[in-house]
N, C-alpha and C positions, 0 to 999 in steps of 0.2 A: 503495500500500499505507498508505499513512500515514494510513486509517482503521485500520488494526490497532494502529497505534502507539498511537493514542490508545485503544482499547480496553485494551490490556493494561496501560496507565499507570493506567488511571481505577479507579474502585472494583468494579472484579470481583475484583478479588485483596485477601480479605479479611486484616487484619494480624494475623498470627501473634506473639501478646502474649508467649509465653516463648521462639520463637525470636529474637526482639531481643533480650527481656535475655539472651539465651544468646550474643548474636551482639556486644553492649556489652561483655559482660564484661572481657573481652581487654584493653580498651580505660582498664581502670579505673586505669592512674597517669596517663593524662591529664586523664579525668575529676577526678580529687584534684587533679590541678596546675591544673585550672581552678575550681577550686572554692577553694582556696587562693587562685588570684590575685583572685577575685572578693569574698571575703573582705577580702584584703588590700585591695583599694582601698575597698572599705567602710570599712575602719576609717582609709584615710586621708580617703575623705568625712566622717566622723565627727568627725577632728582639725582638719579645714578649717573643715566649717560653722561657720557661726553661730547659738547656740542662741537661742531665740524662746522669752520667756514670752507666756501670756495672762492679759490686763486684763480683766476682767469689771467690770458695773455694773448695777444695773437702776434704772429709772426709774419715774415713773408719767406718762402722760401724760390731761392732764383734756380729757373730751370733752365734747359738746353745747354749750350754750351758755354762754358768759361773757364778761364784760370784758376789755376790753382787748387783744381780737383783731382780726386786720388788717380786718377787716368788723364791727367794731362801730362804726362810724360810725353817728350819728342820719342823716342824708343815705341812709347806704344800707340801714340798717335795713329800710325801710318795703319796699323793692323784694322781689317777691313769688320773684325768681328768685336772687338774693342771701341765702343765710341764712347765722346766725349760729352755726354749728354747726361743731364740728371733730369730723374725722375722723383716726379711728387710724391710717391708710394713707395719707392726705397729707400727717403729722406726722412719720412715718417716713421718706417723700421727703425733706423739710425737710433732716433729720435727716442723711439719706445724702447730701445734695448737695457736691459734689466743694467748693462756694465757701468752705462752712462751713470744711469738710476742711483746706483750701488755706490760710485762716488760721488755723488751730491749727496745722498744719506750719510755717507762717514764724514765729507767734509763739514757739513751743518750739525753734529751728532744730531739726528734725527733717531739715531735707534736707542737716547736715554732722555726717560719718560719721570716726571716728578707728579706726587701726587700728594695731597695733604695727610692723608693713612692711609694704614692699609686695612681693606675690607671690601663687603659688599656696595655702602655707596660711600667710599672714596671717591674725590675729586680731584682730575687733572689740572697739575698747575701749569703755568707757561713759565719756559725753559730762560725765558728772560725776566722774569721776577723771582728766581730765586738768587740769595746771595753767593751761590756757589758759582763755578764752573769745574765739569768734571769733562776731562784727558786723557783718552785713550792713547795709551804709549804701546800695546801692541793683542793683538787678538791670539783666544786660543781656537785654531783650527777645529780641534776636537769638538767645541762647545757649539753644534749645528742647531740644535730645534729650540733650546731652554731658554730659560729665561734667568735672572741675577737680578732678584730680590735685598734689598736692605734699608735699614732705618738711616738717618744723619741726624745727629744732635750735634745742633754748634752750643761748646761748653766758653768759647770768647774767641778772641780775636785771632789767636795763635793755633787754637786746639777744637779738636770735632770727637765725636765716639757714632761709632759703624756698629748696627745692632744687625747680627747676620741672621741666616736661619738657624734655630734649633737655638735662640735667643746667646749665641754667643757675643759678645759686644769688645769691642776692643778700641784704645784710644791711637787719634794718631793725631802729627799735626800735619797744617795744610801745606802742600807740596809733595808730602811722601808720596813715593810710590808704594801701589794695593796691589795683593796679585791674588786673584780668585780665582773659579773656574772659568769666567767669561773672557778673562787677561788679566793684564796690569795696567792700571791706573791711577791717575792721584787726581787729587781735590783741591783746587785751588779758592781761595775767599775774592769774592770782586773788589774793587775797588772805592771807596764811599762814595768816587763821582758817578761811577755807574750801575752802583745798586739801589736797588729804590727800599721801601716801608716793605717789610715782609711780617705779617702777623706769626710767625710760624718758627717755634726755636727747632721743631723737630720736622721731619717732612722724607718720605717715601721714594728711593732713588728703582728705577726699574730700569736694567738693563737687557736688551734683546739682540740674538743675533742679528747684523748690519742683514745677512741675507734673507729672513724672513721679514725683517721691515721692510726690502725693498721689496717684496712680495707685494704685502699689501700697499704698498705706495703705487706700485703697477696697477692691482686695481684700480686701486683712486683716480688715476692717471687716466686723463679720456682726450682723444686730438680728432676734432672736426673740422671738412673743409667750409668753406662760406660758400663756397658751389662746385660744379663738374669743374668748370674752364677758371676755374679760380685758381693760385698757388697760395689765395691766406690760407693761414693756418689758425683754429683757437684751441689754444690750450688750457683745461682744467684742470682742477686737483684739490683734493677734499681733505684738509688738517684742523687739526685742533688748533694749534697756534698758528694766525694769520702770518706774522711775522716769519716765522719757520718755513711755512708755505710758499710766502713769495724769493724766499732766501734759498729754495729748493730750486724753483722754477727758474732763476738766475743761474742759479748752479747748472741746471740742467743743458740752457741755451749757449754760455760758456762751453762747456764741455764737449758741446757737439761742436762750434764752433772750432775750439782747439785740437780739438780731434780729427777734423776735415786738413786743416793747416798742417799739424803734427803727422800726419801720413802722406799731405805731399812733399814735405822737406825729405821725411824720409824716404820717398820714392825715388828721389832727385838722388838722393844721395846713394842710396843703392844702386840707382842707374849707373852713375858714375864708376863706382868702384867696381860693379859689374863689367864694363868696358873697358876698364883697366884691364884687370885679369884676362879678359878674354883677348885681348888684342896681342899678350905674351905668348898665347900659346898656340893661339890659329897659324902665326907663321910656320912653327914647329908640327901641327899638325898639318899641316900644305906639303910638306919638306919629305916629312916622314910614312905619307901617304903613296909615292911612289915605290919607294921599297918594298913597303906590305905587300902590295900588290904583285911584286915579285916573288920575294919568297911562299907568297900564299899558293902561285902555280906551281912554284919547284916542290913544296910540300904535299901538297895531293896528286901530283905524277899527273896535271889537265895542261894538255894541248888543247884540241877542239871539242866544246862539250857533245855537240851534235853527234860527230862522230862516234865518240868513246861508249855515247849513250845507246846507238841502236847499235853496237857489237855485244853489250853485255846484256841486252834485252834480248837477242839474238840468242845467245848460249842458253840464256835462262830458259826462253819454252823449250828447245830442245831438252834440254836436261830434265825438265818435268815432264816429257813427257816419255821420257825412258823409265824414270823413277814410277810411273803408272802402270807401264806396262810388267816392270818387275814385281809390285806390289799384286795385280790382277794373278799373275802366274803362280806366287806366293800362296795366294788365298784357293787357290785351286789344290795344288800340292798340299795345304793342310785339309782340304776338306777329304780328299782321297785318302788321305793316311786314316780321320775319323772316321771315315767309312769303312775301310779296313779291318780296325780296332774294333768297332761295333759287328762287324759281321761275323766275328773270329775263326770259328768252322764250318758257316753255315754252307748253304749248297746253291747260296743264289751268288751269280756272278757279278764280277766288277767291272761299271761302263768305262770302257776305253776308247769311246770314239772322238770324245773330247779334250782328250791328255794329246796332244801334238808338239810336249815342253821339251823333248829327250823320246830321240828312236826308241834308246836300249828301254829306257821305260815304258814306252808303247807294245814294244816286242815279249817282253816281259810279262804286262798284262795280259796280252792276245796267248800267249803260251797259258796262263794261268787258266782261262778261261776257258780253254779248250780241254784241257787237262779235268778241271772241272765235270765239264759237263760229260768227259768217259768216264770220269767216276759216277756218274748219277746215272747212268745206262749199264755200268756190269753192279750197281749195288741192288737192281730189279733183277737181276738173274741169279746171282749167288750167295753166298753165306757170309756175316761180318769177317768171319777169320778167313777170306780166303787172301790166299796169298798176294794176288795180283791186283786186289782191293787194298791190304795194306800197303803196297809200294807205293801204289795211288795216292795217298794219304802223305805219304810221307815226301814223296815231289811235290805235291801241294803246298805240306808245309814249309819244306826250302826255298819253295818258291816265293812262299810269300813273305817270308823274313828277308829274300833278296831283292821282292818289291820295296818294303817298307825302309831298307837300306838305301837303295837307290833313291827314294823320296825325299830323306832328310837329307840326303849328300846334295842333291839339286838345289829343295829350299837353301841349306846353309848359303850355297855358292850365291844364291841369287838377292841373301838377305846383306850379304856382305858387299854382293856389287849396289845395290839398292843405297847402303850406307856412303858408300865413297860417291856414289852421285847426288845424295842430299849436301854432304858437304860442299862438295862442288857448287852447288846452286844457293846454299849460302855466304856463300863467298861472293858469288856474281849478285843474288840480291843485294848485298850488303855494300856493294860498289855501285849496283842501279839505284839504290836509296839516296847514298852521298852525292848524287850526282846533282839535285836539282837546290839541294844545299849547298854545295861550291857555286851552281850557278847563280842562286839570290845571293850570297855573299858578294861574289863578285860584281850582280847590280847593284848591290848597297854603297860596296866601295866605290860605285862611280859615282855613282849619286852624293855621296859624302863629302868626293871632291868637288864636285862642282857646286853643293851649298856650301862648303869652307871658303871656297873662291869667294862667292856671292857673300858672304858673313864679313868678312876680311875686310872689300871694302866698304859694308852697310857701316861696320863698324867704326870705322877713320872719321866717317860722314856725322854720324850722331854725336860722337863723342862732345866734341864742340857745342853743338845745340844743347846737351844736356847738363852743360856748366853754364850755358848762358841762362836754361830756365831753372835755375837754384836762384840766383840772380833774381828772378820776378817775384813780385810779393802777389800772393794772391788775395782777390777778395771772398769776406766771409761770406758763404753760403746762407748765411741765417739773416735775414733783419730784423730786428723788434718792431715792428709796428707802436702795440701797446704794449708798457711794462705791466708786471705782475703786480695786481690790484688785488685784494681779501672782499668780500662780500662784510655790508655793514654789522649783520646780524646773521647766526648761523642758518646754515640752510638743513643741516640734520643735526637729531632728528625732530621731526615738524610734529608738532603738541597737537594741532589737531589731528591728525592721520593718526598718531598714538592712540590717542582719546579716543576717536571714532572707532578704530580696530577693538580698543577695547571695551568699547558699548556694545558693538554687532558679537565680538565674542559672548560677552556675556549675557546678550542674550539669544543667542545661536545653541550653546551649549544646552542650557534645558530643554529647548523647544525639542533638536534632535535626539534627546534620553527621552522626553518624555514622544516623539515620533514613530521610535525604535521600540520604545515598549508597546504601543499599542497598536503598533502597525505588525510586530514582528514577533508578536507573543506565541508561544507554546499554545496558549488558549485560543478558543474561538472568540473571536470577535464581533463579527459579524455575518450576515446572510451569505453572503457570496462566497464565506468560507466553507459554509456546510456545503451550497450546490458545487461549489468545486471536488466538494469529496466522496457524494454520495445523490443520486438519483430520487432520493424515496422524495413524496412531494411532503412541504412543509402547509402547514395548515394556518401557521398565522402565529407573528409574533404578538409577545404579552408583557407590557413594558414594566418598568418598575413600579411596585404596588406601595405608594405612600402611606396608604392608609393602613390600618393598626388590626392583625388579624388575618386568616386566611381565605374572607368571606370577600368578594367585591362585586360577586354579580348579583345583584338584587334587583326583588319587584321595582320598574320603574329607575332602576341606577342608568345615567347615561357615560360615568365616568368612564375613562380611554381602557382601562383594564377590562372594564364589563362589555363595551362595544368588541374589544380584542376578541372576547370568546365566544361572543356572536356570534364574528366571522367564524370565529374556528371549528362553530358548531355548522355555520353553512358549509362551511366545503368540507368538513367531512360526510355531511348526508349528501354532495354531489360526488367525493373523490370516492366515498367507498359504495355508491349506490344504492345506497339504505340499506346493508349489509353490514349493520354494525350493532347488531343486536348485545353482543359482547367483546366490553373494550374495555384493553389491558392496559395501562399504563404503568412506566419504567422510566429511568434513568441509567446512569452511569456510576452514579456513586449519591450520598446523600446531599442533601443543603441543594440539588438543580430546583427544588420546588417540580416533585411529583406529586406530593400530594398535595398541592396550591393548584396544580392545574385538574386532578382529578375531582377535585370539592366542585371547583367553580366550572367544568365543564358539565356536571354531573348537574349543576341548579339551573344552566342553561338549556339543558336539555328538559328539564322538568318545567321551565318554566314558557315552552311550545305545548303544555299538555302530556307529554311524556310520559309514561310511569316509569320510575327511574330507581335504582338502588344501590346505592353505594359500599362499594365491601373490601375491609381493608383485610388484605391479602399479605401483607407484608407482617409474616409472623414472626421474627424476626424483632422487627421496632415500631410497631403499631403506633399510631399518630390521627388516625380521625375521628376519634371521640373527643380525644383531647382538644385536635385543633376546632372544631364545631362545640365546646363546651357541654358536652352530651355527659353527664355523670350517671352512670347505672351499675347493680354490681349483675346485671348480666349481661352476657355478651356470648361470640364464638366460643369464646373460652368455656362455655358451659354446654354450646353444643358439642363438639370436639372431643369434649371426656364425659362425654353421655348422662352429665347430669339436666340438661334439657332437649326431651329427644324430640318436640317439635320447634324447628328452624323457626316457623311463626313466630314464637313466643319469644324471641332474642330480636327480630325486627322492629327496629325504635322508629319514630317520627325524624326527622331532620328538625324542623321549627324553624325551617325556613319557607317550604313551600310543602306543599300537602301530598304532590305528587312526586316528591324526594324521601327516601326513605335510606336506612344505615342500616348496614351490619359492622360493625365493630370490635375490637379486640381489647380488652385490659390490660392484658399484661402479654408478653411474648411467650409463645411455643415451646415449651421442651426440645420436640424433635421433630421440625419444621419441614427437611425433605421429606420423611416418609409419609408425615399426615398432608401434606400438597399433593403426593401422587396416589392417596388413596381412595376409596371409592366412594368415602365418605363426602370429600370434595367434588367427587365427579358426580352423585347424588344431589347437593346442596344446586350446583348450576343448571344441572336440567332442572327441579324445581323452579328456581330461578328463572326460568325460560320461561317457563312457563304461564310466569305472572308477572313480567314487567319487560314493557318496552327496549329496556336498555340496563344493560348493568354493567357498572362501570366499576372496575377492580383496582385499586393501589396495590402496587405490587412491591417486593423487594426489588432495589437496583442490580440490575444483571451485569454488571462489571463487577459486583463484588460477590454474589452468590449465585446457586444456580436453579431457585427457584422460580424464577418467571418463563424459564424452558420449561416447564413442566406442566403449561397449561400450555403449551402453542398448538396444542389439537383441541384447546378446549373454547380457547377466544375467536373472534371474528378480527378483530382489529387489535393491534398492538400500535401506542401510543408512546414515541421515546423524545422523552423530554430533555432539552439542550438549556443551560443556564450558561450566557453570552460573559466573557471574559471570568468564567470559572470553569466551565468543560475543558476539557483538555483534547486536541486536537489527536490525540493516541486513541485515545477515547471514541471519539467517532468511527474511527479508522475502522475498530474495532469491530462497532456496531454494524460498519458496513460491511463486513465481514460476516457478520448473521444475516444480516439480507442478501448477501449472494446463495447463502445456505438454504433461503428458503425455511426457515424454521416456523417463520409465522406468516398467517395466510396475506395480512394486507399490513404495509408497515406506512405508518404517517411521523411526521417530524414537528413538535411545538418548542416554538424560541421563548424561554422565560427572559426576562430582567432586563429587554431589551434598554436603549439610553433614550432616555423619554426625554430626550434634545432631538433626536429622530422618530420620534415618535410619528409626525405626518407622513412617514413612508409606511404607517398600516395600514393606511384607506382612509381615515376619519383625522378631521380637525375639528378640537373645540374651542366654543369661546363662548362667554356669555355674556350679556348686557342687562341686569336687573332681573326681574324674575323671566325675563324671556331668554331661552335656551333655543341657539341653533345648533344645526349637524349640518355641517355641510361637509360634504362626497367627494372625493378626489379622483381622478380616473388614474 
């Protein structure tokens, strides 16, 4: 039945927005508390969060050809694959490089952060308002991702105290070098002229790895073009200190221009050095090249490459053919030897027509076959111990030995010859394989000779041009249009946004929890879920009973529950085609409204003139008499224990309507399972059938005991009561299995305890004005 559960949980049931709102409204105190909590957390966050300012600058990057570029060297400018133009995208990547940003972070001590204290609500202090300077002399390369945190307390004009982690304290003089896991640094006190009024004598210092700090600045650094066709670039940076942010941007721009200039000078100097070195060796290379060619030909015994290669190829082909023929002969001899060895002293002849390797071997095979046929002829007419037959066997054995010896001798000779030919073939092949290498090397030598000659002349001409280029000063490739400026107010965090997020989170969280609770519960919450699991007809839905007691159907009553039971009565007669004399009412467990439904259904039937009797067959937990406030000493208990023989003496009037009678129990029955299957119960129901139009039986819950199943053959209709938001989906699935097994003749469902806010869906709406009561029926 798991597929049904999936079905009712899926998209088959549309969300009723109005009902969801009405369900949520009773929980407004929790929603208000959640909103206040999250808004309070937002205030705490804004109090502890570090404000960030936006630092902006605009620069102009010169595109196209310009002097002083990295690729502007005269020796490189003539090469077609390297152009002397500047691309905006490439320059942006240079500005974005982490190496430049890391230099700016280190030069401006951006990896040092000051706080008023340590903890959750600490406030960052401006490094320019702190009365000391921290100077780093050496970084620890193994200090990769951690942070160094310590507190500084100024003790006077010359001394201060550092409180390290684990509450280790030490006093130092200003200017002393201090070695920690971060590296080596010193702390110097600012001069009185540069120092500002500082309210704290103790503050916290956090040292971060410059690489980690650079990564954070890289994420906060943005580059934007004013337009596609423009080379103007806007640079934006977020920093908690406006002054430090402007200094980092200036350092980044200066580092970019300085890097371009240094690269230009470096290229020019390296070019001149390169030319000087190459000019010294170029002449020696040209002089030795001809001598190398001569020695190379002598060493490799090469005169004419084409003629030598043709001779070696012809010799190789001939040798390969001879080796192939010898291999075929060896295979024939091996096959013949195996055949003779397998045959033994058999009477089969040895095929000799294909053995043309050696005339002697052919003669021996022919003679062997003749003797073998002679032996076969004689063996048919003489005894095995005949002297002539014995002599033939000896001749055959001797001849076979000679044949095998001849085969082995020939095969050995062939193998020796093949081995010699293979050695010669390998020598020829190595010579053939070396010819392309020799030819390629000779071509490479000729090519190098031409290159060396042209290169030598080229170096002589460019050496003077490179020396002149070093004296020409390059123009900066990046021009500042607007110097870095900081925003007047912090741009992050945004107070209204944070408070709005806190308000929405506080509002959404309880609503989501309530939505999940009411829409994804394991309990049945709506009629749609029931219809998704079972095809059993639903007689109707009964709203919440706001009146005291079990009885809601009374003569003249038009309350919503009363009208709903009248609708159930009508649907029952129509759907059962009036074959509903004996009606059993059950559920899965207690407190689902089984007895409530039994009582009010019996009353609604009696009000239309039907003679009805309500029978309490919940033998384990009887409740009908108590529910109807009927106090009597006689009941079904007396009938079942035979103290009263005539059942009519224990029938009680209901006190609600003259057509309604009651058969109840005062106390539970000791042996309910045996009693409900007895002839006494069968006879009782038979007599009741002959005296009443309808018999309403309030049975035990079928999900707990098997008593209702014992009545399956005695009742016409079973009404299964489901209490919304109480009955579990798994219990309805178990009931569906009962329906599929056809245990009861007719099955119907009544939904109890429906939400009064959705009572308009029951088919009736109610409203009153003074004494006039109007009932409006909806489609």
